C-alpha positions as CSV (number, residue, x, y, z in Angstrom):
1,M,-11.4,-15.3,-53.0
2,N,-12.2,-13.9,-49.5
3,P,-9.2,-11.7,-48.2
4,E,-10.1,-12.7,-44.6
5,Y,-9.1,-16.4,-45.3
6,N,-5.9,-15.7,-47.2
7,L,-3.6,-18.4,-45.8
8,S,-0.1,-17.2,-46.5
9,P,2.6,-19.4,-44.9
10,G,4.1,-17.8,-41.8
11,I,1.4,-15.2,-41.2
12,L,-0.8,-15.5,-38.1
13,L,-4.4,-14.6,-38.7
14,L,-5.9,-12.7,-35.7
15,S,-9.1,-10.7,-35.4
16,G,-9.2,-7.2,-34.0
17,W,-10.2,-8.2,-30.5
18,Q,-7.5,-10.8,-30.3
19,I,-4.9,-8.2,-31.2
20,F,-6.3,-5.9,-28.6
21,L,-6.0,-8.6,-25.9
22,I,-2.4,-9.4,-26.8
23,V,-1.4,-5.7,-26.7
24,L,-3.2,-5.3,-23.4
25,L,-1.5,-8.3,-22.0
26,V,1.9,-7.0,-23.1
27,L,1.2,-3.6,-21.5
28,L,0.2,-5.2,-18.2
29,V,3.3,-7.3,-18.1
30,A,5.5,-4.2,-18.9
31,V,3.7,-2.3,-16.1
32,G,4.2,-5.2,-13.7
33,V,7.9,-5.5,-14.4
34,G,8.3,-1.7,-14.1
35,L,6.5,-1.7,-10.7
36,F,8.7,-4.6,-9.5
37,F,11.9,-2.8,-10.2
38,L,10.6,0.5,-8.8
39,S,9.6,-1.2,-5.6
40,R,13.0,-2.8,-5.2
41,K,14.6,0.6,-5.7
42,M,12.3,2.2,-3.2
43,K,12.9,-0.5,-0.6
44,K,16.7,0.0,-0.9
45,Q,16.2,3.8,-0.4
46,Q,14.0,3.1,2.6
47,E,16.7,0.8,4.2
48,E,19.4,3.5,3.6
49,Q,17.2,6.1,5.2
50,D,16.4,3.9,8.2
51,A,20.1,3.2,8.7
52,A,20.8,7.0,8.7
53,I,18.0,7.7,11.1
54,A,19.2,4.9,13.5
55,Q,22.7,6.4,13.4
56,A,21.5,9.9,14.2
57,K,18.8,9.3,16.8
58,Q,19.2,10.3,20.4
59,T,16.9,9.9,23.4
60,V,15.3,13.1,24.7
61,S,12.8,13.8,27.5
62,M,9.9,15.9,26.3
63,L,6.4,17.1,27.3
64,I,3.9,16.6,24.6
65,I,1.7,19.6,24.2
66,D,-0.4,18.8,21.2
67,K,-0.5,16.4,18.2
68,K,-2.4,16.5,15.0
69,R,-2.2,15.8,11.3
70,M,-1.7,18.9,9.3
71,K,-0.2,20.1,6.0
72,M,3.5,20.7,6.0
73,K,3.2,24.4,4.9
74,D,0.7,25.0,7.8
75,A,2.7,23.1,10.4
76,N,5.1,25.9,11.4
77,L,8.1,23.8,10.5
78,P,11.6,25.4,9.8
79,Q,11.9,27.0,6.4
80,I,14.8,24.7,5.4
81,V,12.5,21.7,5.9
82,L,10.0,23.2,3.5
83,D,12.7,24.1,1.0
84,N,14.0,20.5,0.9
85,T,10.5,19.0,0.5
86,P,9.3,18.4,-3.0
87,K,6.5,20.8,-4.0
88,L,4.0,18.0,-4.5
89,L,4.4,16.8,-0.9
90,R,4.1,20.2,0.7
91,G,0.4,20.0,0.7
92,T,0.1,16.5,2.1
93,K,-0.9,16.0,5.8
94,V,1.9,14.8,8.1
95,P,1.7,13.8,11.8
96,V,2.9,16.9,13.7
97,V,3.7,17.0,17.4
98,K,4.2,20.2,19.4
99,A,6.4,19.4,22.4
100,K,8.4,21.2,25.1
101,V,12.0,19.9,24.9
102,G,13.9,21.4,27.8
103,P,13.0,25.2,27.9
104,Q,12.2,25.3,24.2
105,I,8.8,24.5,22.5
106,M,9.4,22.7,19.2
107,T,7.3,21.4,16.3
108,L,8.4,17.9,15.4
109,I,7.2,15.3,12.8
110,A,6.3,11.9,14.2
111,D,6.7,8.5,12.5
112,E,3.3,7.4,11.1
113,R,3.6,4.0,13.0
114,I,3.9,5.6,16.4
115,F,1.7,8.7,16.0
116,D,-1.4,7.1,17.6
117,S,0.5,5.9,20.6
118,I,1.9,9.3,21.6
119,P,0.1,10.6,24.6
120,V,-1.0,14.3,24.8
121,K,-0.1,16.4,27.9
122,K,2.3,13.7,29.2
123,E,6.0,13.6,29.6
124,V,7.7,10.9,27.5
125,K,11.2,9.8,26.5
126,A,11.4,9.9,22.7
127,S,14.1,8.8,20.3
128,V,14.5,11.8,18.0
129,A,16.6,12.2,14.8
130,G,16.6,15.9,13.9
131,I,13.0,16.9,14.0
132,Y,11.7,13.3,13.3
133,I,10.3,11.3,16.3
134,V,11.2,7.7,15.8
135,D,10.1,6.0,19.0
136,V,8.3,7.0,22.2
137,K,8.4,5.5,25.7
138,G,6.6,6.6,28.8
139,I,8.6,8.0,31.7
140,R,6.0,7.3,34.4
141,G,4.5,3.9,33.5
142,S,3.8,2.5,30.1
143,L,1.9,4.1,27.3
144,K,-1.6,3.0,26.7
145,K,-1.9,1.6,23.2
146,Q,-5.4,1.8,21.7
147,D,-6.5,-1.4,20.0
148,E,-9.5,-1.7,17.8
149,S,-11.7,-3.1,20.5
150,T,-11.1,-0.3,23.0
151,A,-10.8,2.5,20.4
152,K,-13.7,4.9,20.1
153,K,-16.5,3.7,18.0
154,K,-17.4,5.9,15.0
155,G,-20.5,6.1,13.0
156,L,-24.1,5.4,13.4
157,S,-23.8,2.6,16.0
158,S,-21.9,4.9,18.5
159,F,-24.6,7.6,18.0
160,I,-27.3,5.1,18.7
161,D,-25.5,3.8,21.8
162,K,-25.2,7.4,23.1
163,L,-28.9,8.0,22.6
164,R,-29.7,4.8,24.4
165,E,-27.4,5.7,27.3
166,K,-29.0,9.1,27.6
167,A,-32.5,7.6,27.6
168,G,-31.5,5.1,30.2
169,A,-32.3,2.1,28.0
170,K,-30.3,-1.1,28.5
171,P,-28.1,-2.2,25.7
172,L,-29.3,-5.1,23.5
173,K,-27.6,-8.4,23.7
């Protein structure tokens, strides 16, 4: 009698690869459920943080001196900010803005969504919560927002266009 075909009542006969697929499927479902609940928790925390920022924000007039993305430990931020930041996040790059607020030059952190629209060497009205820039509006006129069509081209095509322009060749249509 072949042990592979032993038909005991109530026992499911599966081969090795079928067991592997079932275990893999169970693990994927468990990971999916875990990510679902984690995302709900993170969304709730984000909403609480947004409400706290909205409550604490105030409008300030400032002159933007410089902006760039740099690591938190290199950004010349106050020591208390670095102490309250988790160690793993201290090495990540954040959008940093150096601005003159009144007579004082400050280093501020900008919201990722508005960082590209902040003009350099211009005076703006900014909504600030602590050292976090939430929103920016132009004082004299509106801010120019770069869209993808007017943004600077990068890569080989822009290099070729520059060479053609220097050579005096007309662009191809």
